[in-house]
C-alpha positions in Angstrom: 21.8 13.6 8.2 21.3 16.7 11.2 23.2 16.0 14.0 21.2 13.8 16.4 20.0 10.7 18.5 18.4 7.6 15.9 15.6 8.2 17.7 15.2 12.4 16.6 16.0 11.0 13.5 13.8 8.5 12.8 10.7 10.4 15.3 10.6 13.5 12.0 10.9 10.5 9.4 7.8 9.7 10.7 6.8 13.5 11.0 7.6 14.0 7.1 6.1 10.5 6.1 2.6 11.4 8.7 2.3 14.9 7.3 2.6 13.4 3.1 -0.3 10.7 4.3 -2.5 13.5 5.7 -2.2 15.4 2.9 -2.9 12.7 -0.2 -6.1 11.8 2.1 -7.4 15.2 0.7 -5.1 16.2 -2.4 -3.0 14.7 -5.9 0.4 13.6 -5.5 0.6 16.5 -8.8 -1.2 19.1 -5.8 1.1 18.2 -3.0 4.4 19.9 -2.3 7.4 19.5 -0.3 6.5 23.0 0.8 3.0 21.5 1.7 4.3 18.9 3.6 6.7 21.1 5.7 3.7 23.3 6.2 2.0 19.9 8.6 5.3 19.3 10.1 7.2 20.5 13.4 10.2 22.5 10.9 11.5 24.0 8.1 11.2 23.3 4.4 14.9 22.9 4.1 14.9 21.0 6.6 12.9 17.8 5.1 16.5 17.5 3.3 17.7 16.6 5.8 15.4 14.2 5.4 13.8 13.1 2.1 15.6 15.0 -1.2 12.3 14.2 -2.8 8.4 14.4 -2.7 8.8 11.1 -4.7 11.0 9.5 -2.1 8.8 10.4 0.8 5.8 8.6 -1.4 7.7 5.9 -1.5 9.0 5.7 2.0 4.7 6.2 2.9 4.2 3.1 1.1 7.1 1.8 2.8 5.5 2.0 5.7 2.3 0.8 4.1 3.7 -2.7 3.5 5.7 -2.7 7.3 2.2 -2.5 8.4 0.1 -4.8 6.4 2.9 -7.8 6.8 2.7 -7.3 10.6 -1.1 -8.0 10.6 -0.3 -10.7 8.6 2.5 -12.4 10.2 0.1 -12.6 13.3 -2.4 -13.5 10.9 -0.2 -16.6 10.5 0.7 -17.3 13.8 -2.7 -16.7 15.4 -4.7 -19.7 13.6 -4.3 -23.4 13.1 -6.0 -23.6 10.5 -8.0 -21.4 7.7 -10.5 -22.7 5.2 -10.7 -20.9 1.7 -13.4 -18.6 3.2 -11.9 -17.4 5.8 -8.8 -16.8 4.3 -10.3 -14.3 1.6 -12.2 -12.4 4.1 -9.5 -11.9 6.1 -6.9 -10.3 3.0 -10.5 -8.8 1.8 -10.4 -6.7 5.5 -6.9 -6.5 5.9 -6.5 -4.3 2.3 -9.9 -2.7 3.2 -8.3 -1.5 6.4 -5.2 -0.1 3.4 -6.5 1.3 1.3 -4.2 3.9 2.0 -1.7 1.1 0.4 -4.0 0.1 -2.4 -4.4 4.0 -3.7 -1.1 4.4 -3.0 -0.4 0.7 -5.5 -2.8 3.2 -7.8 0.2 5.6 -9.0 3.1 5.6 -11.0 5.8 3.6 -9.7 8.4 4.1 -12.5 8.6 7.8 -11.8 8.3 7.4 -7.7 11.6 5.5 -7.9 13.4 6.6 -10.6 13.4 10.1 -8.5 13.9 8.4 -5.3 18.2 7.5 -4.1 19.2 3.6 -4.1 19.6 3.4 -0.4 16.0 4.8 0.3 14.8 2.3 -2.4 16.2 -0.7 -1.4 14.6 -0.4 2.1 11.3 0.3 0.2 11.6 -3.5 -1.8 12.9 -5.2 1.7 9.2 -3.7 2.8 7.6 -5.0 -0.1 9.3 -8.2 -0.4 8.0 -8.7 3.4 5.1 -8.3 2.5 6.1 -11.3 -0.2 6.6 -13.6 2.1 4.0 -12.8 5.0 0.9 -13.4 2.1 3.3 -16.5 1.2 3.1 -17.7 4.7 -0.6 -18.0 5.0 -1.2 -19.5 2.3 1.5 -22.1 2.8 0.1 -22.9 6.0 -3.6 -23.3 5.3 -3.4 -23.9 1.7 -0.1 -26.5 1.6 -0.9 -28.3 -1.6 -1.7 -24.8 -3.2 0.5 -23.3 -5.3 1.9 -20.2 -3.2 4.2 -19.0 -6.2 1.5 -18.4 -8.5 -0.8 -17.1 -5.8 1.7 -14.7 -5.0 2.1 -13.7 -9.1 -1.1 -13.5 -9.8 -2.9 -11.8 -6.0 0.0 -8.9 -6.5 -0.2 -7.4 -9.6 -4.2 -7.6 -9.6 -3.9 -5.1 -6.0 -2.7 -2.0 -8.8 -5.9 -2.4 -9.9 -8.5 -3.0 -7.1 -8.5 0.9 -5.9 -9.3 2.1 -9.3 -12.5 -0.4 -9.0 -13.3 0.3 -5.6 -13.1 4.4 -5.8 -14.0 6.8 -8.1 -14.7 10.6 -7.8 -18.1 12.1 -8.9 -16.1 13.0 -11.5 -15.2 9.8 -13.0 -18.3 8.3 -12.1 -19.7 11.0 -14.4 -17.3 10.5 -17.1 -18.9 6.5 -16.8 -22.0 7.9 -17.1 -22.0 10.0 -20.1 -19.3 7.6 -22.1 -22.8 5.1 -21.0 -20.8 2.3 -19.9 -22.3 -0.4 -18.0 -20.0 -0.9 -14.8 -21.1 -1.6 -11.5 -18.7 -0.5 -8.3 -17.0 -2.9 -5.6 -16.3 -2.0 -2.5 -12.5 -3.2 -1.9 -13.8 -5.9 -0.3 -15.6 -7.4 -2.6 -12.5 -7.5 -4.6 -10.3 -9.5 -2.7 -12.6 -12.0 -1.4 -13.6 -12.8 -5.2 -9.9 -12.6 -6.5 -8.9 -15.7 -3.2 -11.7 -17.8 -4.3 -10.6 -17.7 -7.3 -7.4 -18.3 -6.9 -8.2 -20.8 -3.8 -11.1 -22.0 -3.4 -11.9 -22.5 -7.4 -14.7 -20.2 -7.0 
């Protein structure tokens, strides 16, 4: 780690993560390289190695940031309401994940390779953020629906999130292939998918 204040180190890390996020909006994981990321930052590619050893570590940090932000929003949701109906919670979770499409896109990636190519300390930091998001969702379910089995909700809801992005977002190439295959399909929005799942788990609909 380079010499400097913790504030500078954090700022540099955030700059690298944000550069990766920017590229990921228009490029695939395979297309993005450390060189491409460095072009979007204020320092050279060798300098990136002072903060991240691999591209996978940067993507893992990006997902960590997304989990942190989402968990903070859910904690505000739980603290800001005395009660919520199933419909209200389903809508709130749907809208919250609409704002975190990047998180859902990252969840659709190959986590095994991303985690295998990250140092243990980076992986531990990520798992802490993931755990905080589990706790935040669990807190909402427990507070607003104490009669529900929050662990069963978590057991279904989080694996479900891994498949939301592919069902809600498709490239023209993918849509064309589905039409050519004569698939009977209908695209649904992130909100629709999340709302439907939560209502089935809590609202029984």
